[in-house]
LUMBAPA-650308 format. One record per atom (N, C-alpha, C, CB): residue in one letter; x, y, z. Coordinates in steps of 0.02 Angstrom, whole numbers, plus 50000, padded with zeros to 5 digits. Glycine has a CB too. Layout:
AXYZ ...
***
This chain:
M501515072450688 M501775069150629 M501235064850597 M502385064850646 V501195065150530 V500705061250493 V501085057550438 V500145065850463 T500945051050430 T501255047150377 T500885048150311 T501285039750396 V501265049450258 V500955050650192 V501335046950138 V500945058150176 E501085047350076 E501405044250019 E502105046950008 E500985045249957 V502495043149970 V503175045349950 V503125050549894 V503605039349928 D502665049649850 D502585053949791 D502355060949811 D502085050849741 P502775066149803 P502575072949823 P501945075449788 P503145077749810 A501845073349725 A501255075549688 A500615073049721 A501295073249615 R500635066849745 R500045064049778 R499915067649844 R500135056549791 V500455069149880 V500375072749943 V500065079649931 V501055073449978 E500325083249880 E500045089849865 E499315089349845 E500455093149809 S499145084249807 S498455083349786 S497995082349846 S498395077449738 R498215078349894 R497815077049954 R497755083349997 R498115071349994 L498295087250001 L498265093450039 L497775098350007 L498965096650044 L497795098949942 L497355103649907 L496625101649911 L497565104249834 S496505095049910 S495815092649911 S495535092049982 S495775086049876 G495945093450033 G495705092750102 G495605085550123 G495065096450110 D496025081150095 D495945073950107 D496355071450166 D496145070150045 L496735075850197 L497135073750255 L496835076750319 L497875076050247 A496615072350362 A496305074650425 A496835076650475 A495855069150454 C496665081450517 C497115083750570 C497085078750628 C496925090850594 P497665076350651 P497665071750708 P497545075150775 P498315068050711 S497515081850775 S497435085550837 S496715087550853 S497865091650836 C496295087650802 C495595089550814 C495135085250770 C495485097150800 P494525083850792 P494095078950758 P493845080950689 P493515077550800 S493795087350675 S493495089350611 S493965093350566 S492875093350624 G494585094450588 G495045098550550 G495355094850491 G495595101150594 V495545098550440 V495905095750383 V496565099550374 V495475096050317 L497055096250345 L497715099250338 L497815102550270 L498245093950349 G498165108150272 G498375111650211 G499125112450212 G498025118450204 G499425114150155 G500145114950152 G500405120550195 G500355116050080 W501005119650223 W501295124650267 W502065124150264 W501045123750339 G502345125050205 G503065124850198 G503355117850203 G503385129150249 H503985117450223 H504335111150228 H504735110750292 H504795110150167 A504855104750316 A505295103650373 A506025103850349 A505145096850408 R506485103550395 R507195103750376 R507375097450337 R507645104450439 P507865097950292 P508095091950255 P508405086950303 P508605093950201 R508305080550289 R508565075250332 R508995070550290 R507985071450368 R509575068950315 R509995063950281 R509805057050308 R510765065450293 I509565052950264 I509325046350282 I509775041050251 I508585045350261 V510055036650293 V510485031250267 V510065026650223 V510815027350326 G510295025650162 G509935021450115 G509565025450062 G509455017050151 A509455031850075 A509115036150026 A509635039249980 A508705041750062 P509455040549917 P509935043349869 P510145050449885 P509645043149800 G509765053949925 G509935060849942 G509525063050002 G509825065649883 P509625069250026 P509235071750083 P508485071650068 P509445078950101 I508095070350119 I507355070350114 I507095076350153 I507045063750141 R506685080450120 R506405086350153 R505645085550158 R506585092850113 P505385083350215 P504675082050221 P504255088450215 P504535078650288 R503655087750189 R503175093150185 R502905094450255 R502605091550136 R502755100750268 R502405102550330 R501685104350314 R502775108350368 S501255103750363 S500555105450353 S500285109250413 S500135099050341 R499715112550402 R499395116250456 R498645114950453 R499555123850452 C498345113650511 C497635112350513 C497245118750499 C497435109350582 R496755118250456 R496335124150439 R495855125850495 R495955122850375 G495795121350543 G495355122550600 G495715124950662 G494965116350615 C496135120550691 C496465122150754 C497145125550745 C496565115850795 A497395125950684 A498025129250666 A498645125450691 A498035136150695 A498555119250715 A499135115250734 A499535113250671 A498915108850774 T500185112850678 T500605110950621 T500855103750630 T501205115750614 H500955100250574 H501175093250575 H501655091950518 H500565088450571 V502185088050532 V502635085850480 V502315079850445 V503345083950509 L502345079850378 L502085074350339 L502675069750320 L501705076850274 L502745064350357 L503325059950349 L503185054650296 L503495056650417 P503615054150244 P503515049050192 P503495042050222 P504065049550139 V503105037650191 V502995031050219 V503615026550217 V502435027750181 V504155028850187 V504775024950187 V505185026150250 V505205026650125 L504955030750293 L505335032650353 L504955031050417 L505515039950351 L505325029150468 L505055028450535 L505225034550576 L505325021950569 L504785036450620 L504885042350662 L505525041650703 L504285043350708 R505925046950703 R506545047350743 R507085042350723 R506375046450815 R507055040050662 R507575035350639 R507895038150576 R507265028350625 A508555037850573 A508925040750517 A509105035650464 A509555044150542 Y508715030250461 Y508815024950413 Y508155023450378 Y509095018550447 L508195021350314 L507585019450279 L507235013750314 L507745017550206 G506575013850312 G506185008650344 G506355001650318 G505455009950335 E506495001150252 E506664994650223 E507304991950253 E506724995350147 L507794996350266 L508424994150295 L508324991650366 L508944999850293 I507934995350405 I507794993450474 I507424986750475 I507374998850510 Y506944986050430 Y506554979850428 Y506994973950410 Y505974980550378 E507454974950364 E507924969550346 E508344967450405 E508374971850288 A508554972250445 A508944970650505 A508524966650554 A509204977050539 L507894968550564 L507464965050610 L507304957950586 L506804968850620 Q507244957150520 Q507134950450492 Q507734946050506 Q507004950850417 S508334948750499 S508944944850512 S508984942850585 S509574948850491 A508784947350629 A508784945850700 A508284940350715 A508614952150741 A507694940550684 A507184935450695 A507424928650670 A506534937450660 A507864928750620 A508134922550592 A508714919850634 A508354923550521 G508924923550685 G509444921050730 G510114924550726 G509544914050717 S510184929450681 S510824932950676 S510914937850734 S510864936750609 G511524939050753 G511674943750807 G511744950850781 G512294941650843 H511704955650827 H511714962650805 H512374964650773 H511564967150863 R512924961450794 R513574963250765 R513614960950692 R514144960150806 S513414954750679 S513454952250610 S512954955950565 S513314944750608 I512384957650592 I511884961450553 I512164968250535 I511214962150591 G512444971550585 G512724978150574 G513274978050521 G512994980950638 A513704973050526 A514254972450478 A513994971250407 A514734966750498 A513474967250401 A513194965650335 A512844971650304 A512714959850340 L512524975750345 L512124981350319 L512494988050322 L511494981850357 G513074988150352 G513444994350358 G513134999150409 G513474997750291 V512854996250462 V512535000150515 V512894998650580 V511774998450520 P513025003650623 P513345002250687 P512974996850726 P513385008650729 A513354992250755 A513054986650792 A512614989050849 A513594982050819 T512804994450881 T512404997050937 T511734999650912 T512785002650973 T511715002350852 T511085004750823 T510624998850809 T511215008750759 V510894993650779 V510494987650765 V510244984650830 V510914982450726 R510674984350880 R510464981550945 R509884985550974 R511054981550994 G509904992050966 G509354996250991 G508704994750956 G509525003550982 W508714993950890 W508104992250853 W507814985650878 W508244991750777 I508254980650885 I508024974050907 I507724974350976 I508614969050906 R508044977951021 R507794978351090 R507114981651093 R508284982051134 V507024986951055 V506384990451056 V505824985951032 V506414996851013 L505934982650974 L505404978350948 L505274972450994 L505604975850878 A505794969451022 A505704963851067 A505324965851130 A506384960851087 S505434971951153 S505104974251215 S504354975351207 S505434980651239 R504124976151145 R503414977451133 R503114972351084 R503314984451105 A503444966651078 A503244961751027 A502524959551034 A503694955751032 G502294958451095 G501604956151105 G501104961351082 G501484954551177 A501214967651099 A500764973051080 A500774974151004 A500934979451116 V501374973650975 V501434974450902 V501064968850867 V502174974650880 R501144962750891 R500794957050862 R500044958050864 R500984950550900 N499784960150921 N499064961250927 N498824966750880 N498874963050999 H499214972050874 H499024977750832 H498954975550759 H499544983350838 F499464972150733 F499454970350662 F498964964650647 F500144968450640 L498874960050694 L498384954850682 L497674957650683 L498454949250735 T497554962650726 T496904965950727 T496764969250660 T496874971050784 I497264972550633 I497184975850567 I497074970550513 I497794980250551 A497444965050516 A497374959850466 A496654957150466 A497864954150480 V496384955950525 V495694953450530 V495204958650504 V495534951550603 A495344964950518 A494884970350498 A494834971250422 A495114976950529 T495314968450384 T495264969050312 T494684964950284 T495904966750279 G494444960150323 G493864956150301 G494044950150260 G493414960450262 V494684948650251 V494884942650214 V495084937250264 V495474944250166 E495134931150240 E495324925650284 E496054926550306 E495234918750248 V496154926350371 V496814927450399 V497054921150435 V496814933550448 H497644918950419 H497954913250454 H498404916050509 H498354908650404 V498204915150571 V498594917850627 V499254914050631 V498194917250694 P499814917550627 P500464914150627 P500604910950695 P501014919050610 K500944905250692 K501134901750753 K501744905150785 K501294894350739 A501844903650849 A502414906450884 A503064904150851 A502414904450959 T503534908850845 T504164907350810 T504734905550857 T504364913250768 G504634906750922 G505184905750969 G505624911850977 G505604899950948 S505444917250941 S505814923550944 S505314929250951 S506264924550880 R505434933750997 R504974939351006 R504944943650942 R505174943651067 C505534945050914 C505534948850850 C505184944850796 C506264950450829 G505304938350795 G504994934150745 G504234934150750 G505244927150751 D503974934050812 D503244934250822 D502954940850797 D503074933250896 A503294946350811 A503054952950789 A503064953350713 A503474958650820 L503604951050682 L503664951450609 L503174946750575 L504374949850588 A503024941050607 A502534936550578 A501844939750575 A502504930050619 A501684943650626 A501044947250626 A501034952650573 A500904950250695 I501584956150565 I501634961150511 I501554957750444 I502314964950515 G501864951850437 G501784948050375 G501064946050361 G502214941850377 A500704944350414 A499994942650406 A499594948650383 A499704939850472 A499754954550411 A499414960750390 A499584962350317 A499614966650436 H500224961350300 H500444962450231 H500054958050182 H501204961150225 S499994951650199 S499624947050156 S498884948950152 S499694939850183 A498594950950208 A497884952750209 A497754958950167 A497644953850280 V498204963850172 V498124969950133 V498164968450059 V498674975150153 G498654964150040 G498714962349970 G498094958749944 G499314958049960 S497814954249986 S497214950649966 S496604955249962 S497074944950015 R496584959950007 R496004964450010 R495994969449951 R495994968350075 F496564972349936 F496584977649886 F496824975149818 F497034983149909 G497214969649817 G497454967049753 G498084970449731 G496924967749700 A498494966849694 A499144969549672 A499064975749629 A499534964249634 D498544976049588 D498454981849544 D498304988149584 D497894980549495 S497994987249643 S497804992949684 S498374995449727 S497214991249729 V498744990849760 V499254992949807 V499954993249776 V499264988349866 G500024990649716 G500684990749685 G501174986249720 G500954997849684 A501814987949718 A502334983649747 A502394984849821 A503014984849712 V501854983749858 V501854984849929 V502294979549963 V501134984749958 T502684981550011 T503134977050047 T502914976550120 T503864979350042 A503154971350153 A503004970650224 A503294976550263 A503294964050251 A503884978850243 A504174984750276 A503734990850268 A504874986250248 G503454991850207 G503004997450196 G502384996950238 G502814997750123 V502124990950245 V501534989850288 V501704991450361 V501274982650281 S502304989450383 S502494990650452 S502534998050468 S503174987350467 V502735002050418 V502765009350427 V502065012450423 V503235012550375 A501705010750369 A501055013750358 A500555012350414 A500775011450292 L500535006050437 L500035004050486 L500245005250558 L499864996850477 S500845007950567 S501055010250633 S501085017850634 S501735007250653 G500895020950578 G500945028250573 G501665030650580 G500525031450626 G502145026250559 G502855028050565 G503135027150635 G502955035150544 R502735024250681 R502935023950752 R503155017050775 R502375026350794 L503315012650730 L503475005750749 L503985005350804 L503725001950688 L504495009550802 L505025009550853 L505035015850896 L505695008550820 A504495019650893 A504455025950931 A504255024751003 A503965030750897 P504475028951049 P504285028151120 P503535028151130 P504605033751162 G503295023551173 G502595023551191 G502125019951144 G502365030351199 W502375017651087 W501945014251039 W501985006751051 W502135016050966 P501415003051043 P500765005051017 P500225006151069 P500534999950971 A500385006451134 A499865007451185 A499505014051174 A500175007151255 G498845013751167 G498445019751157 G498615023451095 G498515024351215 C498785019851041 C499055023050981 C498545023650925 C499645019150956 A497925025250939 A497425025950886 A497695030650833 A496755028450914 L497735028150771 L498015032250717 L497515037250692 L498255027750660 A497705043450689 A497255048750666 A497265048950590 A497465055550696 D496755045950559 D496685045850486 D497345044350451 D496425052550461 P497635038250464 P498265036550431 P498165036150356 P498535029950458 T498715037050320 T498685036250248 T498505029050231 T499355038150215 P497995027950190 P497805021050172 P498395017350142 P497215021050124 V498485011050161 V499035007150135 V499005006750059 V499045000150166 A498405006350032 A498325005749960 A498645011449922 A497595005349943 S498685017349953 S498995023049919 S499695024349946 S498565029249926 A499795023650012 A500435025450042 A500995020850019 A500385025350117 C500875014350021 C501415009650007 C501565009149933 C501235002750035 A501095011149892 A501205010749821 A501625016449794 A500545010449785 G501705021849835 G502075027549810 G502805026449812 G501915033649850 
***
């Protein structure tokens, strides 16, 4: 799976120009290879059908997942992020679920996953924030594991905006940054340990789509 822009025209342009690197081999580039099955995503106006790609070198195929989606989640990334923000602010999974129209057990699962890897997520996003080359204010501990992880994502969001500027990244959101800079794997099994992203879509283009 490779995270790409929301705009299909931009994705097609990158596929045609050989601008998407294959995550399976060091020198391969991806070309178009049909589409994956349509997916019904809660919060989206209709089914989303991701583009598929195939490496011109090793012939491996990869789904190109739009940056509004997290891997293996049937909800928009913005909706999931809103739930996690509410949890960090002290709300319980039942009240969050009721407010967002999401089963409480689903919300509880999101919270548990993020809380279980909060330290690693914090390190990942703070490292990226520092790598932008702008001055980064390391957030203080919030007293909440989810809060600490989201504070680091917020720092990366701020750093990306400062580095690229509003005209470059457009209406980039913290939720978009959380998806783009995790390669869509924020809540996926095994992330972020050993999660070197294979040529992720630059935030400046992915989040603006």
